[in-house]
N, C-alpha and C positions, 0 to 999 in steps of 0.2 A: 504493500499500500504505500510506503513513502516514495518508492522510486515512481509510481502510478503518479504520486501527487506532483513529484519534480518535473516528469514529462508532462504533465496538464499545465503547470506554471508556464512551462518553455513554448508549448504552443498557443497558450494565453498571449504570451509575447509576441508570438508571429502572428495573432490575430489582431493585434493592437497596433493600426497603423501609427509610423513614427514619422513626423515632418521631415523631408529629405533635406540637409545639410549640405550644400555642395562645397566642395573647396576650392572652385574657381566660380567664378561670376556665371549666372545663367545664360546660355546663349537661346532659350527658347520660352516658351509659356508652355502652359500643358491643356490640354483639350477636354473636354466633358468625358466623359467614360462611354463607349459604345459598347453593348451586349451584341455577341455574334454568335454564330453555331456553326462549326465546322463536322462533316459527316465523313466516319473512317468506310475504309473498304469492305466492312463487314455490317455497313447501315448503323453501327452505333455512333449518336451524336454526343459530340463534346461541347462542352458550354466555354465561352471565349469572351473576354473583355480586352478593349484596346483603346489606349489611350497615342494621342498625335502629339507633336511639336505644333507650336502656334506661334503667330507673330507678338513680340512684346508689346508691341505697339498698339495692334489693331485686333488683337486676340484673334483672328482668323488663323484656318490652319496654315500651316507655313507651306509654302510653294515650295516643289520639288521634290525628289525620294528620297529616303532615309532609309541605314540599315535595319532590322528589326532585332530585339532581346525576345525571346520566349521562357518562360516559365510555366511548369505543369505543377500544380497546386493540388494536393489530395483534402485541404483544409477550406476549400471554399464555402462561403458563406451567403446567406442575402445581402446584396449590397455590393458594394465594390471589393473585390478579392484582396488580402492583406497584401499578396505579392504586388499585384497593380499599384496599389499606391507606394509600397516601398520603390515600384519602376519608374516614378514621378521625376528622380534626380536624373535616372538617364534619358528622358525624354526632354528635359532642359539641355542637356549635351549632344541634343540630334540625334536621338533615336526613336523610332516607334518601339511601344512597349505592348506585350500583349501576355495574359494570364490566363491561363486555362486551366478546368479541373479536372484530374484524371479521373477517366473512366470509372464508373461506380460511383463516385463521388459528387459530392454539390447537384448542380442542376445536369451531368452529364449523364449518359444512358450508359448500359451495360452494367457489367457487375465486376466486382474489386478483387484485384488477386495482390500478392506481396510482390510487386514490381516484376520483371520479366521480359519475356520477347513481345507477349502483345503489348505492353505498354511503350517498348522501344520502336516497334512500328507504328504505333498510334504518334510518339513523337518525330519518327521521320514523315509522317503524313501531313502532321503539322509543321513542320519545318517546310516542307514541300509548297503549301498552302500560302504559308508565311512570304516566301520567295515570290512565289509565281503569282497569287491571287488576290493576295492585300492590296489595296489601293494605297499608293504610296510608299510603297516597299522597293526598295533599289536592287532587290533579289539576292541580299545576304542576308545570313542570321545567326544570331549568336545564341546560347543559351544562359538562362541565369537562376540563381535560387540557391538557398540553404537549407539544409538537413535532407528531407525527401525530397524537396525542388532541388536539394542539388545532386544527390544520388542519382533520380532518374535522368540525369542529363547523361550519364555513362550508356545507358540503354540506349538511347536516341542515338547517341555519337557511334555506336556499335551498329546500327542497322542502318543510317542512313545510306551509306556505301560510298565508294568512290566519287568524286567530282559533285560533290553534294554542296546546296546553297550553305549549308551547315559550315561557317567558317571557325568557330572558336567557342568554346566552352569554360566555365567557372563553377564548378563543384565545391561550392564551399560548405561546410559542418560534413562533410563526408567520411563516411568509411571505405575500406577495403575489398573486406572478406566479410559479408553478413553473418554466415555459420558462425563464424569465430570471434567477431567484433562485437555482435549483438542479440543474435538468435538464442546463441549458448556461449558459455564461457567455461574452457577446459573441460567441456563434454557434458555439462549441464544445461539444461534449458534455462532462459532467463523469463520474464514475464514482460520484456520489453516489445513484441510483437503486438503482445494484445493489449496490451496500454497503449500503442499507439493506434491501433485499429479502434478502441474506443473512443479515440479523438476525432475520427473522421468521419462527417456527415455523409451519409449514404445517399446515392442517386435514388430516381425513380424507378428504377429497375434492380436495383440492388437488394439482398436481404442478407444483412450479416451474420445471419444463422447458419445461411447456407452457401455462401459466395465463397468462390476460390480461397479466398484468405482465410477463413473459419476453417478450411482443413487444416492448414497450416498451423492455425493457433490451437486445434485441436490436437492434431500431433505434438505437438510439445508439450502440450501438458498432460498425454495419456502416455507417453514414450512411442506414438507410432513411428512410419519411416521418415517423418521431417523431423522429426528429435535425433535424427542423425544427421552426419554431414554428407547427402544423399547427391543422386544428380538435380535435383529440386535447387538445394540450395550453391552447388557447385556452377550449377547456369547463371547463379545471380550472384557469384563472385567478381567484384569489379576488377580484379587481379585478372580474370579467366577472358574478361572484355577486352583488356589492354590491345591485344593483336588487332583487331579488328577497329578500335579507336584509332590506333598508328597509322594502319594500313588504310583508312578514310581519310587521313591528313587531318584532323582536328586538333589542334591544339589546348591543353588544359591546363588552368590555372586553379588549385585545389587550398582549402584553409581547414584547419580544425584546431582544436586546443587540447593543454596538456591535462585539463582537467573535464574534458568531454564525456558526452555519454559513451563514446568509443576513443579515448584518447589517444591523440596521435593518429588517431584512425586513418588519415589519409596517407601515411607514411608509406605502406604497401602499395598504395596507387602510385606514387609516385616512383618509388623502385620498379613496378610493374614496366610503367610508361618509358622510363629510361632503358630499361633491359630489351622490350618491345622493339624500339627504336633503334638502338644498334645490335639487334638479334642476337641477344643474351638470353640466358634462360631467365625466364619469368618472377620466378621466387628467390633467384639468387639477390644480393645485398648489391649496392652500387661499391665498388671497394676503391679506394684512393687509387687515384691513376686513371680509372674507367672513364672513357668519353660521355658525357652529358650533351644536352640539347636545352636550350632556352624554352622549345616548344612545350616542354611540361615543368611545372614549376610547383612548389610548394609553399604553405605558410604556416606552421605551426606555432601558437602564441600561447599566453597563461591564463586562458579564458575558459571557460565553460561552454555548455552547448549553445551557439548560436550568437553569443556574448560578441558584441561590438560589431557585429557584422554590417550593420547600417551608419556606423559609426564614420563620420567624414574623412576619415584617414583610408578607412577600408573600402569606403565609397569609389573613393577617387584612384585606388587601385587597380578596383573593377574598371572603371573608367577609362583607365590607361591601357589594360590590357584588352579592351574591346577595341578601343581605338588602334591598337597595335595591329591587329587582324583583320579588322571591320574596316576602317578607314586608312590603313597602311599610313599609319603616323610613325614617323622614327622615334623609337623609344630604347631605353637601355633594355628594357623588357625583353626583347628581341633577341639581344645580344651578347646577355651575361652567361658566363662561365661557371657562375656557383646559383643554380636554381634551386637551391633548398634554403627557405630563409625559417631560422628558430628562433625562438625567445629563450636563452639562456638564463633561469631562473637561479636564484645565488647572486649573479652578477647583474641582473636587471636590464640585459642588452639583447637586442639583436645581433645575430651572427649569420653570414650567409656560407655557405658550405657548397659541395656539389655530390661528395659521397655520403651514404647511408649505410651503416655506421660512419662516422666521420674518421674512426682510428679503428684499428685492429687491438689493440693493445688492452689486456684482460687481466684482472684481478681475479684471483681467487681466494676465497675465505675457507678453509675446514675448521667447523664449530666442535669437531673434536667428536671422539664416539662413544662418550657417557649415554649410557641407554637410560631414556627418559618416555613415559607416559602421555599420551593424548587420547580425551574421550571423544565420541561423537556428539559434542554438545555445546550450546552456547556460549558456555563460560569457561571452555578448556583452552589455553593457549599455553605455548611455550616461545620464551625469547632467550636470543642471542645477541651479542654486542662485541664487535670487532674490538681491536685494540687500533689507537689514533690513527689516522692517517699523516705519516710524516712530512708529505707535501700536499700541496694543494691538488686537485685534480678532477676533472669534467667525467661526470657519468654521463656518457654518450651514445645510449641506446638501451636494447633490451638487455634482458640480465636473467639468468635460470637459476633456481632453488633446486637441488638434487638432492632428495630424500631416501634414505634407506629403513625401511620400516616393515614391521608385520604387524597383522591385523588380527581379531577374533571374527571378524565378518569376512563377506565374499565380496564386500566392496570398500572403497577407502574415500573421504573428502579431505583434501588439503590446500588450504587455502595460506599464501604466505603474504607478508607486507613488509617492505622494505621501506626503513626510516633512518633519516640522516640527523644524528645529536653532532650537533655544532657546537665550537669550544665556547659561543655567546650564549649558549643554554635554549637556542633553538631548536626546536622538535620538528623535522620538513617531512613528510609520505611523499616518498620518492615515485613508488610503484609497487601494484600488487597484481595477483595472480591465483588461478584456483585449477586444480585437476581431479576429476573422478578417475580413483585408481583402476577401473574397467577397462579404462581406454588411455592407460599408460604407453601404448605400443607407438614405438618412435621411429618415425622416417627420417635416418640419417642422411637422406641425398637431399632433402630440401631445408633441413636444418642448416641453422647458422653457425658458425664456430670463431672464436677468437684466436688472441694469439695461444702458442702451444697447445691447438684444437679444443681449447674450453667452448664448453658447449653453453650460448649465448642465447637462442632461439629456437628451442625445440619444436619439432614441427609433429605434430600427432594426428593420425587421419579420422579420427573420431567417426568411424562408418561404424555400421553395425556389424560388418566384417572382420575389423579391427578389434571387437570389443573381448576381453581375456578378463574372465572371472577373477578376482583375486583367491590365492590358495591361502585359507586361516594357518596361521601359526608359521609361513615362512617368509622370511626376509625379503624383500622385492624393493628395486627402483621404482622410483617416481622422479620424472622430470617437470617440473613446474615453470611455464613460461610466465616472465613479468613483463608488464607496459614498458614499454621505452619511456625514455626521458632524456632530458637535456640538460645539467644540472651541475655549478660550480661548485665544488667541496673544498672549503678552507683546510689547509692545512690542520689538523688537531681533529678531526669529524671521526667520531665512529658511527660505523655502519650497524643499524639494528635490526634485525630478523625477526620476525612474529609469524609463527607458525599456529595457524588454529584449524579445527575441523571445519565449523559451520564459518561459513563468510561473516565478519564483523557490518555493523549497524552501515558505518562508513563507506562499504564494496560499492562500487560505481554502477554496478547495473541490480537487481535485485534475482536471487539463482531460486528455481523453482525445480529441485529435482523430481522426476518422474517419479510412479507409483513404484517401477521395479528399483529405481535407483535406492527410495527412500527405505523400500525394506529389507534390502542389502546393505544399508548403511545403520540401521537403528541398531543402538545396543554396541556400537564397535569401540574396541579399547585398541589404540594401536601404540605399540613399542617401537621409538623412534631410536633408533642404534648410530645414524650419523645425517648430519645435514652439511651441505657444501653449497655456498652460494657463489657465483661464477657473476661478476659485473666488469662492464667496461669503463675503465678508466682511463683519459687519456691526457697528456698536457695541456695545460692551460693556454700553453705558447701558441699552440696549434690553431686558436681561434682570435680572431680580431673582429672589433665591434664595427658591424653592418654602418653604409653611408646612407642607407634608406632606414624609414620609419616605417615599420612593417605592421603597426597598429599598436595600439594604447597597450600598455605595460600591466594593466590591470583588468 
């Protein structure tokens, strides 16, 4: 319920129009809103709203043609769509802005599904209509939007085909891999898909009890096929869409926050895009020295989900991105050699890099072999604390906790929280992660390793076939992936690792184990025999303050 309330608040923020504040003087006024409909190839009617640039003096629609920005919104309500209101800023700078209701929501026909190929085809048809049928269009289109409105841009960009009128996208507040970032964490389903669905107003032809999205929600709750990382989720992975996005020649600027619903969720999309462009393995890291292109850029700030997206700085950044690819305005964004823009917490500054993780340097903390016990209960916890760091370092990427443990039950839930205890007395959470023991199978081919082959980002298949029941009483290895971060740790900092069974109340999403998982976990007592922490720790001298302000510092 706590996470549902948080998502509800965020969606209410989306639904509350915020006056656009331009970083540069407005060139145009904004027309009255026009309601339109567009019919898809299967006969489903999509509701749309459009606003045009107007003459600042007369108020009449401005002469000539303009590029079009399109958003696809599942939160449409009576009156102006929230996204079209946010789009006023871009209209004032020479764009036509269109907001549509995703099929099955608002006033649009059809039935709602959780993204997927059909929404991608809808987006492609809307792009074609906006380029060739919308009065005033100059024949080129960009995609805009945050959260759901950001993520569905990937599906459209993958569906349009080569030589499309779609020339650029800006998926803000985006993730990279729906199953692992949002629908489930460590093989345990979350409530996030169901919570989001509760906030989507359904269209006249949709029934939330029977639409395709309801099947997904039901499977996650009951342990059905979609509670595993099956073909349904693999088809919805942004990482897997990336070869098509790159082949269709669509540049992308992404944004996420270190405190997001999916913290640093765009980093996988960044590495996949760079790798796809240069024909490297999609799931590999971008290593120091690897070639990168300015066509695929990412911003990760010190923010929560959707925070600051429509701040003057962030609006100006999106405007420059759209101007670069739709108006061919010469900007540094088209030529940068450091297309990854990270806010470094602790130093409170922006840093521009190319590689992710930026450095392979890795430190390992072995917290010893003293046997301790942990129970599957909310209050059960073990804490380990390192010696102070002898030198300042930058925690620059994902981390791993490896636990060797036995259990009295046929499954195990291990949750890890990494905290920095700085010399000034600050206690700052850096990362967290969770793993269900029956999904411990490791895929070493696509896991990431740092120096001395230390495991930094374990990859688990999380399929039904990869499930391995835990044998009671047998010591077993569990590799827990911790979220990525980018933080300056001063000399003298101690790293504190806290192991719990059930996730703490501060965990970034609410976990909802399936009935089978709950049954197998109930009453479990774990004997922890060894805990090892692998973290990326880079020399602070590798990083330099950016000359660009990529967004607010809080």
